[in-house]
C-alpha positions as semicolon CSV with decimal commas, in nm:
position;residue;x (nm);y (nm);z (nm)
1;M;15,997;7,366;8,771
2;I;15,810;7,624;8,982
3;I;15,745;7,559;9,337
4;T;15,489;7,785;9,492
5;A;15,406;7,853;9,867
6;A;15,065;7,639;9,790
7;H;15,300;7,356;9,684
8;I;15,525;7,381;9,986
9;N;15,214;7,387;10,208
10;A;15,087;7,068;10,059
11;M;15,409;6,888;10,091
12;K;15,456;6,602;10,372
13;K;15,689;6,696;10,650
14;L;16,008;6,529;10,579
15;P;16,044;6,633;10,195
16;K;15,938;6,985;10,313
17;V;16,252;6,975;10,572
18;Q;16,463;6,832;10,296
19;L;16,380;7,121;10,080
20;A;16,400;7,391;10,319
21;T;16,737;7,291;10,447
22;S;16,879;7,227;10,090
23;L;16,749;7,559;9,978
24;P;17,033;7,789;10,110
25;G;17,310;7,552;9,990
26;A;17,587;7,367;10,147
27;K;17,664;7,490;10,492
28;P;17,914;7,412;10,768
29;I;17,849;7,101;10,954
30;C;17,966;7,088;11,309
31;L;17,926;6,882;11,637
32;V;17,795;7,092;11,919
33;G;17,946;6,966;12,248
34;T;17,779;7,036;12,570
35;K;17,753;6,908;12,931
36;S;17,462;6,931;13,161
37;I;17,446;7,034;13,526
38;A;17,448;6,666;13,621
39;G;17,762;6,623;13,443
40;I;17,636;6,439;13,140
41;T;17,811;6,536;12,803
42;N;17,619;6,567;12,480
43;L;17,708;6,595;12,105
44;A;17,458;6,705;11,836
45;P;17,534;6,783;11,461
46;F;17,422;7,141;11,343
47;S;17,456;7,304;11,007
48;S;17,269;7,636;11,104
49;I;17,575;7,825;11,203
50;T;17,708;8,137;11,069
51;H;17,957;8,422;11,179
52;L;17,770;8,741;11,322
53;G;18,069;8,975;11,371
54;S;18,450;8,965;11,397
55;S;18,510;9,216;11,670
56;P;18,433;9,042;11,898
57;I;18,408;8,695;11,714
58;L;18,044;8,604;11,754
59;I;17,899;8,293;11,610
60;G;17,523;8,217;11,585
61;M;17,334;7,902;11,548
62;V;16,955;7,841;11,512
63;T;16,806;7,556;11,727
64;R;16,470;7,388;11,647
65;P;16,156;7,456;11,845
66;D;16,187;7,333;12,200
67;T;15,838;7,158;12,175
68;V;16,027;6,854;12,251
69;D;16,328;6,809;12,495
70;R;16,637;6,963;12,341
71;N;16,938;6,870;12,537
72;T;17,176;7,078;12,355
73;L;16,954;7,401;12,420
74;K;16,916;7,306;12,774
75;N;17,262;7,263;12,855
76;I;17,377;7,579;12,675
77;V;17,115;7,789;12,871
78;D;17,208;7,608;13,185
79;T;17,592;7,641;13,148
80;E;17,617;7,920;12,892
81;S;17,925;7,703;12,742
82;W;17,940;7,512;12,443
83;T;18,193;7,392;12,167
84;L;18,176;7,363;11,793
85;N;18,383;7,101;11,623
86;H;18,438;7,045;11,269
87;V;18,322;6,702;11,114
88;H;18,564;6,540;10,851
89;A;18,521;6,231;10,690
90;E;18,702;6,006;10,915
91;I;18,426;6,052;11,186
92;L;18,134;6,130;10,963
93;E;17,950;5,840;11,025
94;Q;17,979;5,877;11,402
95;A;17,889;6,232;11,365
96;H;17,567;6,153;11,175
97;Q;17,472;5,893;11,438
98;C;17,464;6,189;11,700
99;S;17,144;6,317;11,546
100;A;16,963;6,009;11,700
101;R;16,752;6,125;11,984
102;Y;16,943;5,971;12,286
103;P;16,799;6,017;12,626
104;A;16,943;6,289;12,840
105;E;17,137;6,046;13,061
106;I;17,313;5,897;12,768
107;S;17,622;6,063;12,632
108;E;17,652;6,073;12,250
109;F;18,033;6,034;12,297
110;S;17,996;5,705;12,438
111;A;17,712;5,609;12,228
112;V;17,897;5,662;11,908
113;G;18,253;5,599;12,025
114;M;18,436;5,957;12,018
115;D;18,655;6,088;12,287
116;E;18,596;6,383;12,498
117;H;18,863;6,659;12,545
118;F;18,868;6,948;12,783
119;H;19,060;7,273;12,833
120;P;19,103;7,444;13,169
121;N;18,822;7,707;13,251
122;I;18,594;7,570;12,979
123;S;18,317;7,333;13,113
124;A;18,180;7,199;12,749
125;P;18,379;6,897;12,608
126;F;18,553;6,933;12,274
127;V;18,556;6,643;12,022
128;K;18,921;6,495;12,029
129;E;18,893;6,357;11,674
130;S;18,796;6,698;11,531
131;R;19,084;6,887;11,367
132;I;18,917;7,250;11,410
133;R;18,742;7,328;11,735
134;Y;18,634;7,617;11,935
135;A;18,464;7,726;12,250
136;L;18,185;7,983;12,297
137;N;18,020;8,163;12,585
138;L;17,669;8,256;12,569
139;E;17,608;8,618;12,483
140;D;17,246;8,639;12,379
141;I;16,917;8,422;12,267
142;V;16,684;8,540;12,020
143;D;16,359;8,417;11,999
144;I;16,233;8,385;11,627
145;K;15,858;8,403;11,694
146;T;15,749;8,308;11,344
147;N;15,838;7,933;11,391
148;N;15,928;7,912;11,769
149;T;16,317;7,872;11,698
150;K;16,599;8,037;11,864
151;L;16,905;8,211;11,737
152;I;17,181;8,121;11,995
153;I;17,462;8,374;11,992
154;G;17,810;8,298;12,126
155;R;18,148;8,482;12,182
156;V;18,451;8,275;12,079
157;Q;18,671;8,195;12,382
158;L;18,939;7,959;12,244
159;I;19,018;7,808;11,930
160;E;19,236;7,485;11,857
161;M;19,335;7,378;11,527
162;P;19,669;7,252;11,342
163;D;19,935;7,497;11,299
164;E;19,929;7,464;10,941
165;A;19,567;7,513;10,888
166;L;19,593;7,897;10,981
167;H;19,708;8,114;10,699
168;S;19,903;8,410;10,743
169;D;19,619;8,642;10,631
170;G;19,401;8,484;10,913
171;S;19,196;8,256;10,695
172;I;19,180;7,889;10,782
173;N;19,253;7,639;10,534
174;L;18,932;7,421;10,546
175;I;19,037;7,205;10,278
176;E;19,374;7,109;10,441
177;A;19,163;7,023;10,764
178;A;18,913;6,838;10,553
179;S;18,625;7,007;10,685
180;L;18,299;6,887;10,533
181;A;17,969;7,073;10,450
182;S;17,603;6,963;10,440
183;T;17,265;7,003;10,308
184;A;16,934;6,840;10,408
185;L;16,927;6,614;10,694
186;D;17,160;6,326;10,555
187;T;17,397;6,454;10,280
188;Y;17,756;6,575;10,309
189;F;18,000;6,726;10,077
190;S;18,364;6,783;10,074
191;L;18,526;7,126;9,970
192;S;18,749;7,231;9,693
193;K;18,876;7,592;9,625
194;V;18,746;7,746;9,313
195;A;18,928;8,078;9,331
196;Q;19,068;8,365;9,570
197;F;19,037;8,711;9,484
198;S;19,189;9,042;9,625
199;Y;18,966;9,262;9,853
200;A;18,707;9,433;9,615
201;K;18,709;9,812;9,587
202;P;18,533;10,046;9,345
């Protein structure tokens, strides 16, 4: 099968979204925790997350165009604080339900039955049921003019995970933590280790 730009342009909206979000392959799926200035907590699943550097540790995520109300984006801009919480199978249905468009005055924590967890000096809520979770402060917002999306860049402030999840080499055992990956808008995958190699040199 060959899919050309003309074929893509002719596709209906939902199939085109499914194709676009599947094309890069499986990606991490996290719940983004924020809190509004009014004190309402918010949860939204994001899979457009990647690391942008290690010194300092910077994490980027892409938000959809703000042509409609985007509570997550607004809260990040207003408070400059958010959390990323890995999703595992035991909270998957609740995490997926957070993608529904709840009004700004409704907390997804309450709507889907998950618990807030806070740390001192961090305004954004963590997901208590998540096994790997971390907090970020806003560093930059890059406008992507081609499609009116935004790259949100955050500096990691605090990481919380089980002791056994962190390897001596600094890597995280995502399989032990049962972190999931996703494609499209509705499909989720478990992780399995295929291989691990030494650092490559010429």
